[in-house]
C-alpha positions in Angstrom: 44.8 56.3 -79.5 41.9 54.0 -78.8 38.6 55.5 -79.8 35.0 54.4 -79.7 32.3 55.6 -82.0 28.7 55.1 -80.8 26.3 54.8 -83.7 27.4 53.4 -87.0 25.0 55.1 -89.4 26.1 57.6 -92.0 28.1 59.8 -89.6 29.5 57.2 -87.3 30.6 54.7 -89.9 32.5 57.3 -91.9 34.1 58.8 -88.8 35.2 55.4 -87.5 36.7 54.4 -90.8 38.4 57.7 -91.3 39.9 57.8 -87.8 41.2 54.2 -88.2 42.8 55.1 -91.6 45.0 57.7 -89.9 46.3 55.2 -87.3 43.9 55.3 -84.4 42.5 52.0 -83.0 38.7 52.4 -83.4 35.7 50.3 -82.3 32.4 51.2 -83.8 29.3 50.2 -81.7 25.7 50.0 -82.8 22.7 48.1 -81.6 21.8 46.9 -85.1 23.4 43.5 -85.4 22.8 43.3 -89.2 24.5 46.7 -89.7 27.5 45.6 -87.6 27.9 42.3 -89.5 27.8 44.2 -92.8 30.5 46.7 -91.7 32.7 44.0 -90.3 32.6 42.4 -93.7 33.9 45.6 -95.3 30.6 46.7 -96.8 28.8 50.0 -96.0 25.1 49.9 -95.4 24.7 53.0 -97.6 26.3 54.4 -100.7 29.1 56.9 -100.1 32.0 57.4 -102.6 35.3 56.1 -101.2 33.8 54.6 -98.0 34.0 50.9 -99.0 37.7 51.3 -99.9 38.4 53.1 -96.6 36.5 50.4 -94.7 38.4 47.6 -96.4 41.8 49.1 -95.7 41.0 50.0 -92.1 39.7 46.5 -91.3 42.7 44.8 -93.0 45.1 47.0 -90.9 43.5 45.8 -87.7 42.8 49.4 -86.6 39.0 49.0 -87.0 36.4 46.7 -85.6 32.7 46.9 -85.1 30.6 45.5 -82.2 27.1 45.5 -80.7 28.6 45.3 -77.1 29.1 48.7 -75.4 31.6 47.1 -73.1 34.0 47.0 -76.0 34.2 50.8 -75.7 36.0 50.5 -72.3 39.6 51.7 -72.5 39.1 54.2 -75.2 40.3 57.8 -74.4 37.6 59.4 -76.5 34.1 58.2 -77.2 32.3 59.8 -80.1 28.5 59.8 -80.0 27.3 59.9 -83.6 23.6 58.7 -83.4 20.7 60.2 -85.3 18.4 63.0 -84.1 15.4 62.7 -86.4 12.4 65.0 -86.4 10.0 64.1 -83.6 6.9 62.2 -84.8 4.6 64.5 -82.8 6.2 67.9 -83.6 9.0 69.9 -85.3 11.6 69.3 -82.6 14.5 66.9 -82.6 14.0 63.4 -81.1 16.8 63.0 -78.6 16.0 59.5 -77.5 18.9 57.9 -79.4 21.4 60.4 -78.0 20.2 59.8 -74.5 20.1 56.0 -74.9 23.6 56.0 -76.3 25.1 58.0 -73.5 23.2 55.9 -70.9 24.6 52.7 -72.4 28.1 54.1 -72.6 28.5 55.6 -69.1 29.0 52.2 -67.2 32.1 51.7 -69.4 33.9 55.0 -69.2 36.7 55.9 -66.8 37.8 59.2 -65.2 39.5 61.3 -67.7 37.8 59.8 -70.7 36.3 62.4 -73.1 32.8 61.8 -74.4 32.5 63.7 -77.7 29.1 64.6 -79.1 28.9 64.8 -82.9 25.2 64.5 -83.3 23.2 67.6 -84.4 21.3 68.6 -81.2 19.2 71.5 -80.0 21.2 74.2 -78.2 21.2 73.4 -74.4 21.4 69.6 -74.9 25.2 69.3 -74.1 24.8 71.1 -70.8 22.3 68.6 -69.6 24.4 65.7 -70.7 27.5 67.1 -69.0 25.7 67.0 -65.7 24.8 63.3 -66.2 28.4 62.4 -67.2 30.1 64.4 -64.4 29.8 61.6 -61.7 31.8 59.2 -63.8 34.8 61.6 -63.9 34.7 61.7 -67.7 34.3 65.1 -69.4 32.1 66.1 -72.3 33.1 68.0 -75.5 30.8 68.9 -78.4 32.5 68.5 -81.8 29.9 69.1 -84.6 30.3 67.5 -88.0 30.1 69.3 -91.3 29.8 66.4 -93.7 28.4 66.7 -97.2 26.8 63.5 -98.5 28.8 62.4 -101.5 32.0 64.0 -100.0 31.9 62.7 -96.5 35.2 60.8 -96.6 37.0 63.9 -97.9 35.3 66.1 -95.4 36.2 63.9 -92.5 39.9 63.4 -93.4 40.4 67.0 -94.6 37.8 69.2 -92.8 37.6 72.9 -93.5 37.4 73.6 -89.8 37.3 72.0 -86.4 35.0 73.2 -83.6 35.4 72.1 -80.0 32.6 73.0 -77.5 34.0 72.5 -74.0 32.9 73.0 -70.4 34.3 71.5 -67.2 37.5 69.7 -68.0 38.2 71.9 -71.0 41.9 71.5 -71.0 41.6 67.7 -71.0 39.0 67.7 -73.7 41.0 70.0 -76.0 44.2 67.9 -75.5 42.5 64.7 -76.4 40.7 66.1 -79.4 44.0 67.7 -80.6 45.5 64.2 -80.5 42.6 62.7 -82.4 42.8 65.3 -85.1 46.5 65.7 -85.2 46.7 65.1 -89.0 44.2 67.8 -89.8 45.8 70.2 -87.3 49.2 69.6 -88.8 47.7 70.6 -92.1 46.8 73.9 -90.6 43.0 73.3 -90.4 41.4 76.2 -88.5 40.3 75.3 -84.9 37.7 77.1 -82.9 37.4 76.4 -79.1 34.2 77.7 -77.6 31.4 76.8 -75.1 28.8 74.1 -75.6 26.0 76.4 -76.7 28.1 78.0 -79.5 29.3 74.6 -80.8 25.7 73.3 -80.8 24.6 76.4 -82.7 27.3 76.2 -85.3 25.8 73.2 -87.2 22.2 74.2 -87.0 22.8 77.8 -87.9 25.0 76.8 -90.8 22.2 74.5 -92.1 19.7 77.2 -91.6 21.8 79.7 -93.6 22.3 77.2 -96.5 18.6 76.4 -96.5 17.8 80.1 -96.6 20.2 80.7 -99.5 18.7 77.9 -101.5 15.1 79.0 -100.8 16.0 82.6 -101.7 17.1 81.7 -105.2 14.0 79.5 -105.6 11.9 82.5 -104.6 13.6 84.4 -107.3 12.8 81.6 -109.7 9.1 82.0 -108.8 9.4 85.7 -109.8 11.5 84.9 -112.9 8.8 82.6 -114.2 6.2 85.3 -114.2 8.4 88.0 -115.5 10.4 86.3 -118.2 13.7 86.6 -116.3 16.3 83.9 -116.3 17.1 82.8 -112.7 20.4 81.2 -113.7 21.8 84.4 -115.2 20.4 86.2 -112.2 22.3 83.9 -109.9 25.5 84.3 -111.9 25.2 88.1 -111.6 24.5 88.4 -107.9 26.9 85.5 -107.1 29.8 87.7 -108.4 29.3 89.9 -105.3 31.9 88.6 -102.9 29.4 89.2 -100.0 27.0 86.8 -101.6 28.9 84.2 -103.6 27.6 81.8 -106.2 27.6 78.5 -104.3 24.1 77.2 -103.2 22.4 79.7 -105.5 21.0 77.0 -107.8 17.3 77.2 -108.4 15.4 73.9 -108.8 13.2 71.5 -106.9 14.8 72.4 -103.6 16.7 70.7 -100.8 16.0 67.5 -99.0 17.9 64.7 -97.2 18.3 63.9 -93.5 19.8 67.2 -92.4 18.5 70.5 -93.7 14.7 70.0 -93.6 14.6 68.5 -90.1 17.4 70.8 -88.7 15.6 74.0 -89.7 12.4 72.7 -88.2 14.1 71.6 -85.0 15.8 75.0 -84.8 12.5 76.8 -85.0 11.0 74.5 -82.3 13.9 75.1 -79.9 13.8 78.8 -80.5 10.1 78.7 -79.5 11.0 76.8 -76.3 13.6 79.5 -75.5 11.0 82.2 -76.0 12.8 83.7 -79.1 10.8 82.0 -81.8 10.5 85.4 -83.6 14.3 85.3 -84.2 14.0 82.4 -86.7 10.4 82.8 -87.8 11.6 83.4 -91.3 12.6 79.7 -91.4 9.0 78.8 -91.7 8.8 80.6 -95.1 12.2 79.1 -96.1 10.6 75.6 -95.5 7.4 76.6 -97.4 9.3 78.0 -100.4 11.3 74.7 -100.6 8.1 72.6 -100.5 6.5 74.8 -103.2 9.1 73.9 -105.7 7.8 70.3 -105.6 4.3 71.6 -106.3 5.6 73.6 -109.2 7.1 70.6 -110.9 3.9 68.6 -110.4 1.8 71.5 -111.7 4.0 72.1 -114.7 4.1 68.5 -115.6 0.3 68.4 -115.5 0.0 71.6 -117.6 2.4 70.3 -120.2 0.4 67.1 -120.5 -2.8 69.0 -121.4 -4.0 69.2 -117.8 -4.2 65.4 -117.1 -1.4 63.0 -116.4 -3.6 59.9 -116.2 -2.1 57.1 -118.2 0.7 59.3 -119.5 4.2 57.9 -119.2 6.5 60.1 -117.1 10.3 59.3 -117.0 11.8 60.4 -113.8 15.6 60.8 -113.8 16.8 60.6 -110.2 15.1 59.7 -106.9 18.0 60.3 -104.4 17.8 63.8 -102.8 21.2 64.6 -104.3 23.8 63.0 -106.6 26.5 60.7 -105.3 24.2 59.4 -102.6 21.5 56.7 -102.1 19.7 58.8 -99.5 16.0 59.2 -100.2 15.0 60.9 -96.9 12.7 63.8 -97.7 13.8 63.6 -101.3 12.1 66.2 -103.5 12.6 63.8 -106.5 11.0 60.8 -104.9 8.1 63.0 -103.6 7.4 64.4 -107.0 7.5 60.9 -108.6 5.1 59.6 -106.0 2.7 62.4 -106.3 2.5 62.1 -110.1 1.9 58.4 -109.8 -0.9 59.1 -107.3 -2.4 61.4 -109.9 -2.6 58.5 -112.4 0.7 58.9 -114.3 2.6 55.9 -115.5 5.9 56.9 -113.7 9.1 55.0 -114.4 12.0 56.2 -112.3 15.7 55.5 -112.5 18.7 56.3 -110.3 22.3 55.0 -110.2 22.2 54.1 -106.5 18.9 54.8 -104.8 16.5 52.5 -106.4 16.6 49.8 -103.7 15.9 52.4 -100.9 13.2 54.1 -103.0 11.5 50.8 -103.7 11.3 50.0 -100.0 9.7 53.4 -99.3 7.5 53.5 -102.4 6.9 49.9 -103.4 4.1 50.8 -105.9 6.4 52.9 -108.1 8.0 51.4 -111.2 11.8 51.5 -111.5 14.1 50.7 -114.4 17.1 51.7 -116.4 17.6 55.0 -118.1 16.6 53.4 -121.4 13.5 51.8 -119.9 12.4 55.1 -118.3 12.9 57.0 -121.5 11.2 54.6 -123.9 7.9 55.9 -125.1 7.8 58.6 -122.4 5.4 61.5 -122.9 7.6 63.7 -120.7 11.1 63.5 -119.0 11.8 65.0 -115.6 15.4 65.5 -114.5 15.1 65.7 -110.7 18.6 64.6 -109.4 21.6 65.9 -111.2 23.7 62.7 -111.5 26.3 62.9 -114.2 24.7 59.8 -115.7 21.7 62.0 -116.5 23.2 65.4 -117.3 25.6 63.6 -119.7 22.8 61.9 -121.7 23.0 62.4 -125.4 19.7 64.4 -126.2 19.6 63.0 -129.8 19.7 59.4 -128.5 17.1 60.3 -125.8 14.8 61.8 -128.5 15.0 58.6 -130.4 13.4 56.7 -127.5 10.7 59.0 -126.2 7.2 59.5 -127.6 7.4 63.3 -127.1 10.7 65.2 -126.8 9.5 67.2 -123.8 11.8 67.7 -120.7 11.5 69.6 -117.4 15.0 70.3 -116.1 14.2 70.3 -112.3 17.8 71.1 -111.4 18.7 73.5 -114.3 21.6 71.2 -114.8 21.2 70.0 -118.4 23.2 71.6 -121.3 19.9 73.2 -122.4 21.1 74.6 -125.8 22.1 71.0 -126.8 18.7 69.7 -125.9 17.0 72.5 -127.7 19.2 71.9 -130.8 18.1 68.3 -130.6 14.5 69.4 -131.0 13.5 69.0 -127.4 10.9 71.3 -125.8 12.9 72.4 -122.8 11.6 73.8 -119.6 13.9 74.9 -116.8 12.7 76.2 -113.5 12.9 80.0 -113.4 14.3 80.1 -116.9 13.1 81.1 -120.3 
């Protein structure tokens, strides 16, 4: 099949390369000429494990090209809209200007029977409005939400845990085309759910809201653990054994960040208010607040451990990406904490395997270096992103570099008994 992918950011570039790798002829389209040139050279504009190899193979096969010209989408049977929906600058809602612009630019090049497939995360009700605009062209709209995890996006695209099709008018045509697109996954017995637009739109935002709630719940328990002497990690292990709850995403720490969960739960709240049912998701305000409080906790704890004043004290920050295996620093708790400590007068030296370039562009006044440069003569060490490069550090070696063997494990990810045995003063979040 010939496919087009509109928007070659994180979602679109991965989707285009993955679809080409299974034999489709794919053109990725984006208005950013520099990004397109980079992708056509086989280089990804962001770090994602396995993507560079996938791009190289797909480009070499001739199945994948990238372009800035929307006319190159003509002739495709399916057009995937994969542009961003960032938080609006003047409120909590999603900014849909990029989705609307992408559809407007695409419509002159579609033919009757084409299927336009929304993959962007949008407020419920968006697809219905787009379907009305698309209808005069004879094309049909489907909504096919993505469920990518940064760091595992290639795997999640090639071997998804489920496929959701939101369909309206032209449902039979839309389902048939999507089945052909995803034939490899369907042949592997991937579950498929066919539903209406509204349900498909809600699947992604409600999943993110649930995950955010689960993370903030265990962080709320960490707050209680810290004042009672309980160990939140043991608590999570115990309640996670309940099959109704599960252990995944019950990891207390500095909280969630990135380009999805924070803005998606805020947009969900905003849309619910517009629909007159804001009370239904009012709890998400507290979920957001708990998450942001964890950053405050690390800043406050760092200050307290440095005798109430961080001015001139060297703080080694291990990690600035919002999660490991990613260079994404959007709404990163780690980078926020580093920046706030620097603003208080600390001599912050931060390190990260992949995200330093992005972090430097956002926070040019911060100092960045290697692990060794960060640790040397540090008064305190903060683990804020749980890269294996950091969790695997030899605590004896690290102790030989720092001024004071004092560590805050902001992800409760270090083998703490080894660090304590190496004479470190260890502080986890919500742990003894």
